[in-house]
Legacy VTK file of the C-alpha trace (Angstrom):
# vtk DataFile Version 3.0
C-alpha trace
ASCII
DATASET POLYDATA
POINTS 155 float
-0.911 10.176 15.096
-0.136 13.226 17.226
-2.554 15.930 18.251
-1.536 18.356 15.493
-1.913 15.694 12.798
-5.374 14.723 14.151
-6.455 18.426 14.153
-5.216 18.828 10.501
-7.119 15.688 9.442
-10.269 16.864 11.314
-10.103 20.245 9.498
-9.480 18.670 6.053
-12.494 16.440 6.603
-14.746 19.340 7.496
-13.460 21.483 4.638
-13.925 18.864 2.037
-17.069 17.319 3.473
-15.586 13.812 3.572
-18.256 11.164 4.209
-17.598 8.947 7.233
-17.861 5.335 6.145
-16.421 3.854 9.267
-19.612 1.956 10.070
-19.829 0.545 6.664
-16.218 -0.766 6.910
-17.110 -2.279 10.312
-20.289 -3.927 8.903
-18.441 -5.536 5.954
-15.778 -7.181 8.186
-13.523 -7.692 5.143
-10.545 -8.476 7.317
-12.115 -11.849 8.125
-12.497 -12.840 4.486
-9.091 -11.462 3.575
-7.394 -13.328 6.444
-9.115 -16.574 5.528
-8.219 -16.392 1.825
-4.661 -15.263 2.483
-4.245 -18.323 4.730
-5.626 -20.559 1.969
-3.020 -19.169 -0.411
-0.221 -19.556 2.065
-1.203 -23.210 2.723
-1.561 -24.004 -0.920
1.822 -22.446 -1.837
3.462 -24.692 0.832
1.875 -27.892 -0.441
1.554 -27.585 -4.258
3.370 -26.305 -7.337
2.391 -22.910 -8.882
-0.027 -24.153 -11.547
-1.937 -26.337 -8.965
-1.986 -23.385 -6.519
-3.471 -21.098 -9.097
-6.224 -23.492 -10.074
-7.242 -24.304 -6.493
-7.063 -20.721 -5.310
-9.160 -19.542 -8.243
-11.962 -21.745 -6.796
-11.340 -21.188 -3.092
-10.468 -17.400 -2.987
-13.450 -15.916 -4.705
-13.532 -12.772 -2.461
-9.942 -11.967 -3.406
-10.287 -12.670 -7.022
-13.347 -10.514 -7.328
-12.840 -7.775 -4.788
-9.039 -7.404 -4.833
-7.669 -8.914 -8.071
-4.319 -7.031 -8.109
-3.618 -8.215 -4.551
-4.639 -11.754 -5.495
-2.218 -11.647 -8.446
0.669 -10.488 -6.357
-0.011 -13.196 -3.677
0.085 -15.817 -6.431
3.269 -14.476 -7.914
5.921 -17.056 -8.821
8.612 -14.583 -7.780
9.272 -15.375 -4.134
10.319 -11.859 -3.117
7.175 -10.258 -4.711
5.078 -12.844 -2.883
6.776 -12.200 0.512
6.594 -8.509 0.202
2.946 -8.583 -0.819
2.221 -10.990 2.016
3.846 -8.645 4.609
1.964 -5.627 3.266
-1.256 -7.545 3.132
-0.810 -8.456 6.913
-0.316 -4.845 7.763
-3.403 -3.799 5.768
-5.448 -6.476 7.469
-4.271 -5.199 10.846
-5.436 -1.661 9.916
-8.883 -3.034 8.763
-9.170 -4.985 12.037
-8.430 -1.829 14.063
-11.301 -0.051 12.203
-13.668 -2.959 12.476
-13.005 -3.448 16.188
-13.423 0.238 17.023
-9.838 0.979 17.910
-9.715 3.578 15.182
-11.962 5.144 12.540
-11.790 5.351 8.704
-9.763 8.635 8.725
-7.124 7.463 11.196
-6.873 4.181 9.345
-6.425 6.141 6.104
-3.693 8.123 7.692
-1.899 4.894 8.751
-2.335 3.453 5.355
-0.760 6.566 3.818
2.201 6.096 6.171
2.449 2.499 5.131
2.383 3.491 1.439
5.002 6.136 2.094
7.276 3.540 3.812
6.787 1.054 0.913
7.003 3.375 -2.159
8.520 6.802 -1.288
11.087 6.101 1.465
13.013 3.452 -0.580
13.170 5.820 -3.533
14.399 8.702 -1.408
17.112 6.580 0.111
18.379 5.340 -3.349
18.148 8.934 -4.754
20.319 10.222 -1.790
22.995 7.695 -2.352
23.865 8.782 -5.858
27.543 9.416 -6.511
26.840 12.540 -8.537
28.442 15.646 -6.877
26.020 18.345 -5.765
27.008 21.799 -7.042
25.287 25.076 -6.585
24.201 26.789 -9.781
22.341 29.992 -10.529
19.163 30.054 -12.339
20.663 31.824 -15.363
23.570 29.396 -15.530
21.101 26.427 -15.356
18.938 28.007 -18.110
21.944 28.547 -20.335
23.060 24.958 -19.787
19.630 23.581 -20.672
19.355 25.792 -23.772
22.762 24.731 -25.048
21.899 21.048 -24.566
18.716 21.532 -26.662
20.692 23.512 -29.264
23.076 20.691 -29.943
LINES 1 156
155 0 1 2 3 4 5 6 7 8 9 10 11 12 13 14 15 16 17 18 19 20 21 22 23 24 25 26 27 28 29 30 31 32 33 34 35 36 37 38 39 40 41 42 43 44 45 46 47 48 49 50 51 52 53 54 55 56 57 58 59 60 61 62 63 64 65 66 67 68 69 70 71 72 73 74 75 76 77 78 79 80 81 82 83 84 85 86 87 88 89 90 91 92 93 94 95 96 97 98 99 100 101 102 103 104 105 106 107 108 109 110 111 112 113 114 115 116 117 118 119 120 121 122 123 124 125 126 127 128 129 130 131 132 133 134 135 136 137 138 139 140 141 142 143 144 145 146 147 148 149 150 151 152 153 154
């Protein structure tokens, strides 16, 4: 995060009276539990079939099942690419949490980094596929566009 971005975030925090929960995040140490249970899932997936993995992980990964059920479901996905992608994202999120917990960053800087991660995961791929369309780009005036839309609705 550069100086301008940090100043913008600081200004936003003050204007919107954002509560700083950095210490609560540090006290909870969720990265430790997440790391342990993600390792359990990885080990189980290597050793057992899917139905066995699900049964065993339901018992051994209580934190994930209760606190992060959507993540848990993705990590247990039978689709290998979904599992791999979820695992990579989870490791990046755990790294962000560890940075907050160890005092290398605070909640707001971590949230900014998380936003960049989400952008990279969800927005950037969509932009790159949208830009690779074969449709020709043409300049059109507002009036011509409006007439075109009206004629489409009239038909």
